[in-house]
ROSE-4610 file (N, C-alpha, C; in Angstrom, 1 decimal, always signed):
// ROSE-4610
residu = [M/M/M/K/K/K/L/L/L/Y/Y/Y/P/P/P/S/S/S/L/L/L/V/V/V/N/N/N/K/K/K/L/L/L/E/E/E/T/T/T/P/P/P/R/R/R/E/E/E/A/A/A/L/L/L/L/L/L/A/A/A/C/C/C/L/L/L/A/A/A/F/F/F/P/P/P/L/L/L/S/S/S/H/H/H/R/R/R/P/P/P/R/R/R/L/L/L/R/R/R/P/P/P/T/T/T/N/N/N/A/A/A/V/V/V/E/E/E/R/R/R/L/L/L/N/N/N/R/R/R/E/E/E/I/I/I/A/A/A/R/R/R/R/R/R/S/S/S/D/D/D/V/V/V/V/V/V/Q/Q/Q/I/I/I/F/F/F/P/P/P/N/N/N/E/E/E/Q/Q/Q/A/A/A/R/R/R/L/L/L/R/R/R/L/L/L/I/I/I/A/A/A/A/A/A/L/L/L/A/A/A/M/M/M/K/K/K/W/W/W/A/A/A/E/E/E/E/E/E/W/W/W/A/A/A/T/T/T/G/G/G/K/K/K/R/R/R/Y/Y/Y/L/L/L/D/D/D/L/L/L/E/E/E/L/L/L/L/L/L/Y/Y/Y/L/L/L]
num = [1/1/1/2/2/2/3/3/3/4/4/4/5/5/5/6/6/6/7/7/7/8/8/8/9/9/9/10/10/10/11/11/11/12/12/12/13/13/13/14/14/14/15/15/15/16/16/16/17/17/17/18/18/18/19/19/19/20/20/20/21/21/21/22/22/22/23/23/23/24/24/24/25/25/25/26/26/26/27/27/27/28/28/28/29/29/29/30/30/30/31/31/31/32/32/32/33/33/33/34/34/34/35/35/35/36/36/36/37/37/37/38/38/38/39/39/39/40/40/40/41/41/41/42/42/42/43/43/43/44/44/44/45/45/45/46/46/46/47/47/47/48/48/48/49/49/49/50/50/50/51/51/51/52/52/52/53/53/53/54/54/54/55/55/55/56/56/56/57/57/57/58/58/58/59/59/59/60/60/60/61/61/61/62/62/62/63/63/63/64/64/64/65/65/65/66/66/66/67/67/67/68/68/68/69/69/69/70/70/70/71/71/71/72/72/72/73/73/73/74/74/74/75/75/75/76/76/76/77/77/77/78/78/78/79/79/79/80/80/80/81/81/81/82/82/82/83/83/83/84/84/84/85/85/85/86/86/86/87/87/87/88/88/88/89/89/89/90/90/90]
x = [+0.9/+0.0/+0.9/+0.6/+1.5/+1.2/+0.0/-0.4/+0.1/+0.0/+0.4/+1.4/+2.6/+3.5/+3.9/+4.0/+4.4/+3.3/+2.0/+0.9/+0.8/+1.1/+1.1/+2.2/+3.3/+4.4/+4.1/+3.5/+3.1/+2.1/+1.2/+0.1/+0.7/+1.6/+2.2/+3.2/+3.8/+4.8/+4.2/+3.2/+2.7/+1.4/+1.5/+0.3/-0.3/+0.6/+0.1/-0.7/-0.1/-0.8/-2.2/-2.2/-3.5/-4.6/-4.2/-5.1/-5.3/-4.7/-4.7/-6.2/-7.1/-8.4/-9.1/-8.6/-9.3/-9.0/-8.1/-7.8/-8.8/-9.6/-10.6/-11.9/-12.7/-14.0/-14.8/-15.7/-16.5/-17.4/-17.8/-18.7/-17.9/-16.6/-15.8/-15.5/-15.4/-14.9/-15.6/-17.0/-17.6/-17.2/-16.8/-16.5/-15.0/-14.2/-12.8/-12.5/-13.3/-13.1/-13.4/-14.6/-14.9/-14.2/-14.1/-13.5/-14.5/-15.7/-16.8/-16.4/-15.7/-15.4/-14.4/-13.4/-12.4/-13.1/-14.0/-14.7/-15.6/-16.3/-17.1/-16.3/-15.1/-14.3/-13.8/-13.5/-13.1/-14.2/-15.4/-16.6/-16.8/-16.6/-16.7/-15.7/-14.5/-13.4/-13.7/-14.2/-14.5/-15.7/-16.7/-17.8/-17.4/-16.5/-16.1/-15.1/-14.3/-13.4/-14.2/-15.3/-16.2/-16.7/-17.0/-17.5/-16.5/-15.2/-14.1/-13.7/-13.7/-13.3/-11.9/-11.4/-10.0/-9.3/-8.3/-7.5/-6.4/-6.1/-5.0/-3.7/-3.5/-2.2/-2.3/-1.2/-1.3/-1.6/-1.1/-1.3/-2.8/-3.5/-4.9/-5.7/-5.3/-6.0/-5.6/-4.4/-4.0/-4.7/-4.9/-5.6/-7.0/-7.7/-9.1/-9.1/-8.3/-8.2/-7.9/-6.9/-6.5/-7.6/-8.3/-9.4/-10.5/-10.9/-11.9/-11.5/-10.2/-9.7/-9.7/-9.3/-9.3/-10.7/-11.6/-13.0/-13.6/-13.3/-13.8/-13.1/-11.8/-11.1/-11.6/-12.0/-12.5/-13.9/-14.7/-16.0/-15.9/-15.0/-14.8/-14.3/-13.4/-12.8/-13.8/-14.7/-15.6/-17.0/-17.5/-19.0/-19.4/-18.8/-19.3/-18.6/-19.4/-18.9/-18.9/-17.8/-17.8/-17.5/-16.6/-16.2/-16.3/-16.8/-16.9/-15.6/-14.7/-13.3/-13.3/-14.4/-14.5/-14.4/-14.9/-14.8/-13.4/-12.4/-11.0/-10.4/-10.9/-10.3/-11.0/-11.9/-12.6/-11.7]
y = [-1.2/+0.0/+1.2/+2.1/+3.3/+4.4/+4.5/+5.7/+5.6/+4.4/+4.3/+3.1/+3.2/+2.1/+1.7/+2.7/+2.4/+1.7/+2.0/+1.3/-0.1/-0.4/-1.7/-2.5/-1.9/-2.6/-3.0/-2.1/-2.4/-3.5/-3.6/-4.6/-6.0/-6.0/-7.3/-7.9/-7.1/-7.7/-8.6/-8.2/-9.1/-9.8/-10.4/-11.0/-12.1/-12.9/-14.0/-13.5/-12.4/-11.9/-11.3/-10.7/-10.0/-11.1/-12.3/-13.3/-14.4/-14.2/-15.2/-15.5/-14.5/-14.8/-15.8/-16.0/-17.0/-18.4/-18.6/-20.0/-20.4/-19.5/-19.8/-20.3/-21.0/-21.4/-20.2/-20.4/-19.3/-18.7/-19.5/-18.9/-18.0/-18.1/-17.3/-15.9/-15.9/-14.7/-13.4/-13.4/-12.1/-11.6/-12.5/-12.0/-11.7/-12.0/-11.7/-10.2/-9.7/-8.4/-7.2/-7.2/-6.0/-5.9/-4.7/-4.5/-4.1/-4.7/-4.4/-4.6/-5.7/-6.0/-5.0/-4.6/-3.6/-2.2/-1.9/-0.6/-0.6/-1.7/-1.8/-1.7/-2.4/-2.2/-0.8/-0.1/+1.3/+2.2/+1.9/+2.7/+2.4/+1.1/+0.8/+1.5/+1.5/+2.2/+3.7/+4.3/+5.7/+6.0/+5.1/+5.3/+5.2/+4.2/+4.1/+5.3/+5.8/+6.9/+8.2/+8.3/+9.5/+9.6/+8.4/+8.4/+8.9/+8.4/+8.8/+10.3/+10.7/+12.0/+12.4/+12.3/+12.7/+11.5/+11.0/+9.9/+10.5/+10.0/+10.5/+10.4/+9.3/+9.1/+8.1/+7.9/+7.1/+5.6/+5.2/+3.8/+3.5/+4.5/+4.3/+4.1/+4.9/+4.7/+3.4/+3.0/+1.7/+0.5/+0.6/-0.4/-0.6/+0.6/+0.5/-0.2/+0.3/-0.3/-1.8/-2.1/-3.6/-4.4/-3.9/-4.7/-4.9/-3.9/-4.0/-5.0/-4.9/-5.8/-7.2/-7.5/-8.8/-9.4/-8.5/-9.0/-9.4/-8.6/-8.9/-10.2/-10.3/-11.5/-12.8/-12.7/-13.8/-14.2/-13.2/-13.4/-14.1/-13.6/-14.2/-15.6/-15.9/-17.2/-18.2/-17.8/-18.8/-18.7/-17.5/-17.4/-17.3/-16.4/-16.1/-17.1/-17.4/-18.3/-17.5/-16.7/-15.8/-16.6/-17.5/-18.4/-19.8/-20.7/-22.1/-22.7/-23.0/-23.5/-24.9/-25.6/-27.0/-27.1/-26.0/-26.0/-26.0/-25.5/-25.4/-26.8/-27.7/-29.1/-30.1/-29.7/-30.7/-31.0]
z = [+0.0/+0.0/+0.0/-0.9/-1.1/-0.1/+0.3/+1.1/+2.6/+3.1/+4.5/+4.7/+4.2/+4.3/+5.8/+6.6/+8.0/+8.7/+8.4/+9.0/+8.5/+7.2/+6.7/+7.4/+7.5/+8.2/+9.6/+10.3/+11.7/+11.8/+10.9/+10.9/+10.4/+9.6/+9.1/+10.0/+10.8/+11.7/+12.8/+13.6/+14.6/+14.1/+12.9/+12.2/+13.1/+13.7/+14.5/+15.7/+16.3/+17.5/+17.1/+16.0/+15.6/+15.3/+14.8/+14.5/+15.6/+16.7/+17.8/+18.2/+18.2/+18.6/+17.7/+16.5/+15.6/+16.0/+16.9/+17.4/+18.5/+19.0/+20.0/+19.3/+20.1/+19.5/+19.1/+18.1/+17.6/+18.7/+19.7/+20.7/+21.7/+21.7/+22.6/+22.0/+20.7/+20.0/+20.4/+20.5/+20.8/+22.2/+23.1/+24.5/+24.6/+23.6/+23.7/+23.3/+22.5/+21.9/+22.9/+23.5/+24.3/+25.6/+26.1/+27.4/+28.5/+28.4/+29.3/+30.7/+31.0/+32.4/+33.0/+32.2/+32.6/+32.8/+31.9/+32.0/+33.3/+33.5/+34.7/+36.0/+36.0/+37.2/+37.4/+36.3/+36.4/+36.9/+36.5/+37.0/+38.5/+38.9/+40.3/+41.2/+40.7/+41.4/+41.5/+40.4/+40.4/+41.4/+41.4/+42.3/+43.8/+44.1/+45.5/+45.9/+44.9/+45.2/+45.4/+44.7/+44.9/+46.4/+46.9/+48.3/+49.3/+49.1/+50.0/+49.7/+48.5/+48.0/+48.2/+49.4/+49.6/+50.4/+49.8/+50.4/+51.2/+52.4/+53.2/+52.6/+51.8/+51.2/+50.0/+49.2/+48.1/+48.4/+49.6/+50.0/+50.2/+50.8/+51.0/+49.7/+48.7/+47.4/+46.8/+46.9/+46.3/+47.0/+48.4/+49.1/+48.6/+48.4/+47.9/+46.5/+45.6/+44.3/+44.3/+45.1/+45.2/+45.8/+46.8/+47.4/+46.4/+45.6/+44.6/+43.5/+43.1/+42.0/+42.5/+43.8/+44.3/+44.5/+44.9/+45.0/+43.6/+42.6/+41.2/+40.7/+41.0/+40.5/+41.2/+42.4/+43.1/+42.6/+42.3/+41.7/+40.3/+39.6/+38.2/+38.3/+39.3/+39.4/+39.9/+40.8/+41.4/+40.9/+40.7/+40.5/+39.0/+38.3/+37.0/+36.0/+35.0/+33.9/+32.6/+32.4/+31.3/+30.0/+30.1/+28.9/+29.3/+28.5/+28.8/+28.3/+29.3/+29.0/+28.5/+28.8/+28.3/+26.8/+26.1/+24.6/+24.1/+24.9/+24.5/+24.4/+25.2/+25.3/+24.4/+23.6/+22.7/+21.5]
């Protein structure tokens, strides 16, 4: 492509990484693309931070964010079934 040679070069170099999602089952692909979970976690952090308004120090803010992230990670690991991993082993 003559118009954007640097863009073409950037897209051709990590070709395997760009197409890695195609190795997953068809039913997983719609859930691999969006960042809804990350956006929801960011909104939850913002909501909780608004309640506190002023943190006494950096460590207090990091403790709040870490606690929320750990809670979400635990829920995803135990409760929610976002992707059916059984399909990967068929």
